[in-house]
C-alpha positions, -999 to 999 in steps of 0.1 A, spaced: -245 -111 -393 -251 -78 -375 -286 -65 -367 -305 -52 -397 -335 -31 -404 -353 -56 -427 -380 -43 -449 -404 -69 -462 -421 -60 -495 -448 -82 -509 -449 -86 -546 -477 -109 -557 -465 -109 -593 -483 -136 -612 -481 -122 -647 -447 -137 -657 -461 -170 -667 -493 -188 -675 -496 -211 -645 -513 -192 -618 -507 -193 -580 -476 -172 -572 -498 -143 -562 -504 -162 -530 -467 -164 -523 -461 -133 -501 -489 -142 -477 -476 -178 -475 -442 -165 -464 -459 -145 -437 -480 -174 -425 -449 -196 -424 -434 -171 -399 -408 -152 -418 -410 -120 -398 -410 -138 -365 -380 -159 -375 -360 -128 -385 -371 -109 -353 -360 -139 -332 -325 -134 -346 -324 -98 -333 -333 -80 -365 -359 -52 -367 -386 -61 -392 -411 -38 -410 -436 -53 -433 -448 -29 -460 -476 -52 -471 -482 -60 -507 -475 -37 -536 -497 -33 -566 -485 -28 -602 -485 6 -617 -512 13 -642 -497 11 -677 -513 22 -710 -499 -6 -731 -517 -30 -755 -515 -67 -749 -489 -85 -770 -501 -117 -787 -467 -133 -782 -459 -120 -747 -481 -132 -718 -491 -105 -694 -469 -77 -708 -487 -46 -695 -490 -60 -660 -454 -71 -659 -443 -37 -671 -464 -22 -643 -449 -45 -617 -414 -36 -629 -421 2 -625 -437 -2 -590 -409 -25 -577 -381 -4 -591 -394 26 -572 -401 6 -540 -367 -12 -542 -348 20 -545 -365 36 -516 -362 6 -494 -325 0 -502 -318 35 -489 -336 27 -456 -325 -8 -448 -323 -44 -461 -352 -50 -485 -366 -85 -488 -389 -90 -518 -416 -117 -513 -428 -132 -546 -444 -137 -568 -428 -151 -599 -393 -143 -610 -404 -115 -633 -404 -94 -601 -366 -93 -602 -366 -69 -631 -380 -43 -607 -365 -53 -574 -329 -55 -587 -333 -25 -609 -344 -5 -579 -315 -17 -558 -291 -11 -587 -303 25 -589 -296 29 -552 -261 13 -556 -253 36 -584 -261 67 -563 -240 53 -535 -211 49 -559 -208 11 -553 -211 -17 -579 -241 -41 -575 -234 -78 -578 -262 -104 -584 -262 -140 -571 -288 -159 -591 -299 -191 -574 -321 -208 -599 -326 -238 -622 -329 -214 -651 -307 -185 -664 -337 -163 -674 -315 -148 -702 -342 -147 -729 -354 -114 -742 -389 -105 -754 -375 -110 -789 -362 -145 -783 -385 -162 -758 -405 -190 -774 -430 -194 -745 -437 -157 -742 -434 -161 -704 -417 -130 -690 -404 -146 -659 -377 -160 -682 -362 -127 -693 -353 -110 -660 -315 -113 -662 -315 -102 -698 -333 -70 -688 -310 -64 -659 -280 -68 -682 -293 -42 -706 -300 -66 -736 -321 -54 -765 -359 -59 -768 -372 -42 -736 -384 -10 -751 -418 -14 -734 -402 -16 -700 -388 12 -679 -352 19 -688 -328 -1 -666 -312 27 -645 -278 10 -641 -274 -21 -663 -254 -49 -646 -221 -60 -662 -224 -98 -665 -190 -102 -648 -209 -90 -617 -235 -119 -620 -231 -153 -606 -255 -181 -614 -255 -213 -593 -278 -243 -596 -285 -240 -633 -298 -271 -650 -324 -259 -677 -310 -236 -704 -325 -230 -739 -300 -230 -768 -305 -193 -775 -297 -185 -739 -267 -207 -739 -253 -189 -770 -260 -155 -756 -244 -163 -723 -212 -176 -740 -206 -140 -752 -206 -127 -716 -184 -128 -686 -211 -144 -663 -199 -168 -636 -221 -198 -643 -221 -230 -623 -245 -257 -633 -255 -287 -612 -228 -309 -629 -202 -284 -617 -217 -286 -583 -218 -324 -583 -181 -326 -594 -166 -298 -573 -191 -289 -546 -210 -257 -540 -186 -239 -516 -157 -231 -539 -176 -212 -567 -195 -192 -542 -164 -183 -522 -146 -172 -553 -176 -149 -562 -179 -135 -527 -141 -126 -529 -148 -106 -560 -177 -88 -544 -156 -79 -513 -126 -67 -534 -149 -43 -553 -166 -30 -522 -198 -42 -539 -234 -45 -527 -248 -80 -533 -284 -88 -542 -294 -125 -538 -323 -138 -559 -335 -172 -545 -359 -191 -567 -378 -221 -552 -366 -242 -581 -330 -238 -571 -339 -265 -547 -346 -301 -557 -384 -305 -561 -383 -335 -536 -377 -310 -508 -395 -279 -524 -424 -290 -545 -443 -257 -546 -431 -244 -579 -446 -245 -613 -412 -250 -630 -398 -281 -613 -365 -294 -627 -351 -326 -610 -316 -326 -597 -316 -294 -578 -296 -284 -547 -300 -304 -515 -312 -288 -484 -278 -290 -469 -262 -274 -499 -287 -246 -498 -282 -239 -461 -244 -239 -467 -249 -212 -493 -270 -191 -470 -246 -196 -441 -216 -185 -463 -236 -155 -474 -243 -146 -438 -206 -150 -428 -196 -127 -457 -216 -97 -445 -220 -87 -482 -256 -93 -488 -278 -61 -490 -311 -73 -505 -329 -104 -512 -356 -119 -534 -377 -151 -524 -396 -160 -556 -417 -186 -575 -434 -200 -544 -468 -213 -555 -487 -223 -524 -514 -240 -545 -487 -267 -553 -473 -270 -518 -476 -298 -493 -489 -285 -460 -468 -254 -463 -436 -275 -466 -419 -254 -492 -428 -221 -476 -412 -234 -444 -380 -244 -462 -377 -210 -478 -383 -193 -444 -356 -215 -429 -332 -206 -456 -339 -169 -452 -332 -174 -414 -298 -190 -422 -289 -160 -443 -297 -137 -414 -278 -156 -388 -295 -187 -377 -270 -216 -372 -276 -253 -376 -278 -260 -339 -304 -232 -335 -328 -246 -362 -362 -257 -350 -377 -291 -359 -406 -286 -382 -436 -309 -383 -456 -312 -416 -482 -335 -402 
């Protein structure tokens, strides 16, 4: 990967679900040495600090947890994402996965102005394809992709500036899908690879196929990496653990392939809850994965101690 102007944007979003702790995520990434790791690879790194949600005059919804705050975060991140995408390579430090409504929307607005399609690689245990009308939990970190795709029920949110056609979305690592989400996804052209597919066919082939599509379309590619994409045995610091996730080697292969492609233009690192971590273990894994995306090779990887 060539040298980049990387813009770190802290987004301590903690309104997308009821279990608190993700607001500490951005600073945990900083303490784990994210900026230093990227600078050591020859990139220029600028840290904008942590954003705050826009003030929103919106009543609380008894069914949807944290609606006004999440709407405020979406507006703030949309604006920051669009500005940063025009200046360099934005990396959004979360925060729960509700932040992707704003980060991806902002990048999508920039891509539309540039006349290029935006593709989304969703690395997650969950599809997050509920809407405010279908979610049983009321947790808004489970509606992000539905918002980005322009589904109904988001009248309280800023209008999605350039809704993503689902044929431009690839989900890898899925292993927890509600029935309503499954039915809705069947009506789309999403590229979805659950962990059974990965177990049977490997992780390389589906990603390579998707990257070929991105390249053929001269697309920009946003990667949204959720901690729970990984197996909780190696990344325990997440409130939505689902056993059977990607191995560390599979995850690094994904990052190395993304690096080799040269197609990635923006990145989310989300759902890190340091309160649930073990001596910074998960934060370190996520920093290592980001470093792989930005050019670190296996023989350059430092040995980490968690003692």
